[in-house]
N, C-alpha and C positions, 0 to 999 in steps of 0.2 A: 282390176277386173280381168278375168281370164278370157282367152280368145273364144272359148265355147260360150261364155256368157254374152260377149259382145255380138256374136254372130247369131244368137237366138232371136227369133222374131218376137217383138214386144207383145206381151200379153199371153204368150203360150207357155205351157208347163214344160220343164225339161224332159219329162217322160214322153210327152207327145211329140217333141221335136227331135227325139233321139231314136232312130230306127232300131238300133241294137237293144236299147232299153225297152222299147215297145215290144220287140220280139220276145225278150226274156219275160216280160210281164204276161204276155199272151200264153207263153209256154207254161208258166206257173199256174195260170188260171185253168188251162186245159188239164194239167196234172192234178190239181185239186178236184176238178170235176170228175175225172176218171177214178180218183181214189174214193170219192164219195159214192160213185156209182157202184164200184166193186165192194167197198166196205162202208156202208152208210153210217154216219155218226150216230152213236148211241149214248145214253146217259151213263156216266161212269159208275153210278151206284146201282141202278136197277136194270140197265141194259135196254131200256125202252128207246125207240127211235126219237131223235131230236134234230134240230135244224143245223147245229154246228158242233164241232169237235171240242174236246177238252172242257166239257161243261156237264151240268146236271139238268134233268127235266124239272119242270116247275114244282112237282110234288116232292121230289127229293131235296130240291133247294130249300123248300119251306120246312123240311125236316132236319135242317142243319141249324143248331142253336149257336149262332155266331155270338161272340163275346165283344161287346162294345161298351163305351162309357155309360155310366160312371164305373171306374175301375180302381182297385187298390194299386197304387203305383209300384209297390214292391212285389206282390204276388200275382198281379194280373187277373185277380178274381173279380167277378162282378159285385158291385155294391148296390144296395137298395135305392139310394138316392144320392144326388150330387150336392156337395156343400160349397163348391167353388174352390179352385186351386188344387194342389196336389193332395190326394186323400190316401190314407193308410188304413187298412183293415185292422180289426182287433187281433186277428191271427198274426199279422205281420208285426204289430206293435209288441205282442206278447213273446214272439220268437222270431226276431228278424233273420231272414236268410242271409247267407254270406254274399250272394249275388246282389247286384244293385236293383235290377228290375226283371220281371218275367212277363211274357206276353204269350197268348195262345189264340189261335184262330177261332176255335169253337169248343164246346163241351164234348167230351168223349161219349157220345150217345147218338141214337138215331142213325141218320145217313152218314154222319161223320165216322161213327164206329165201323160201319160197313166199309167205307172207303179205306180207312186205316188198316182194317183186317185184310182186305183184298190186296193192299199195297205190301204189307209185311209177310203174309203167309200164303198168298196165292200168286205172287209174282205179277200182279197187275200194275205194272209201272207206268202205264199210260196216264195215270192220275198225277204224275210228278209235275207236269206243267201247271195244272190247276193248283196244286199244293204250293208251288213256287210263287204263283201270283197271290194267293191268299196270304202266305207268309210275309211277303214284302209289304202288303197293306197293313196287316195286323202289327207288324214290327217296324213300321216306318220310323218311329222315334228312335228305336234301338239301332236301326241300320244307319241313321244319320250320324250317330256318334261312334259307330264301330270302325275299327281299322282292319280287323281280320276275323274271318269266320272259322269256327272249329266245331266239328260234329262230335257228338258223344260216340265213343267207340264200342264195338262188340268184342267179346272175347274171341280169340283165334278159333276155338272149337266151334262156337256159334256162327262165326263168319263162314267157316268151311261148310257147315250144315246148310246155312241159308243162302250162301254164295254172294251176298251183298249186304251192305250196311245201309239201312233205310235212312238213318240220320245223315250219312255222307251224301246220299242222293239228294236229300232235301237241301243240304248245305250247298251243293253244286248248282242246284236250281236257283237259289237265292243269289249266289255269286254270278250266275249267268245274267240275271236280270239287273243286278245292282253294280256289277263290275268290282265288287269287293273281293279281295283275295281270300281263298279258302285253303286251309292247311288240314287235310284229311288225316295226316299222321301226327298231328300235334299232341294228341292224347292217345294213350294205349292202355289196355288193361294188364295189370301185373299178375292177375290170377282169375280163374273162372269163378264167378259168383253163382249162388243159388238163384233160381227163378224168383222174381220179386212177387209174383202173383200169390196171394194168400197170406203174405207177411204183414205184420202190423207196421206202423210208422217206425217205431224203435228198431224192430227187426230189420227193416229195409235199410236204415242208416247203418246198423252194425254190419249188414251184408256187404255194403259197398265201401265201407270205411277202409281207406288205404288201398283201394283196388285200382287206382289210376296213377299214371306216370306220364310226365312230359319227357320224351327221350332227349338225350344230350344234343342230338343233331337238330332238334326243333326249338331249343331254348332261345336262340336268337330271334326267331319269328314270333315269340310270345312276350319276351321281356320288353317292358315299357309300352305294351300295346293295349288298346281297348278291345276286348274280345267279345264276340257274339257267339254264344254257345247254342247249338241247334240240336234238338231231339225231336222224336215223333210225338210222344205223349208225356205230359207231366202228371204223375200220379200223386205221390206225397212230396215230391221235390227232393227225395233223398239222393238220387243219382246226380241231379243238377248241382246239389250242394257239394257232393264229393268231388265232382269235376271242377267246380269253382275253386275249392280249396287247393286242389292240385295246380290249377292255373295260377293262382296267387303265389304259391310257392315257387313257381317258375318265373315270377316277376311281372305278371299281368297287372295293369293299372286298375282296370275295372272289368267286370264280367256281367253281361246281360244274358238272359235265357229266352229263346224263342222256340215254340213248339206248334205243331199242327193242332193238338188237342190237349185239354186239361180235364182231369177227372173231378167231377163235382163232389162225389163221395168216395174217397179212396178205399174205404172198408168194404164197399160193395163190388169191387172189381174182381172178376173171376177169370178173365183172359185178357 
């Protein structure tokens, strides 16, 4: 037992018995109070005033279609009823994906679509902490078995235009919460691909086929590792499939996919 523990008055908390800790705690409380006074917390989706930061108002929260059990274990899509044990959808049985499992927080509609759009196209990065929390909950099984996190990369041109990779931001948030290592440079694009919006499933697969590479300097960090691939939205799964195949070529043992949202009907996506 340390001296600090033996000298503490029985029944008192360390914080209350430590003047320095008490002072730091008081300063943090005052700082939060001043921040809320100057910039009151608002809903991340509709900007209405709420009680705490990094959250949604009740109306927007109810407008997020969270995906929970029963799920297809391979595609992460919602199933109509539970049969007990691991369940596979007809889509996964008919065309199994190369990755082991996919999970998403919610469907890409309603308030979730608003949040993702603001995050990607309006530089509203204050949603990153909420997204990180949601991802770690939705992907808890995947995270438990993962050894390294890899984000889906942007092309160099698109990265220069947007100035950030949203998948890398999400990957870093999951890493911050879980302490799993993240390798933001483990995947890169070998060429610029067409926008996926408006393309059919087959066209999307053709568009991204052979478009990814694991650089030689990153091979050691991928070989014999269980990889958690992170993206913002799963539409048809074409990008995740292409990335997975590239990671397997680099020696990954397994690949799971985790995203903020999944599209219920890919053919209806316009943006």
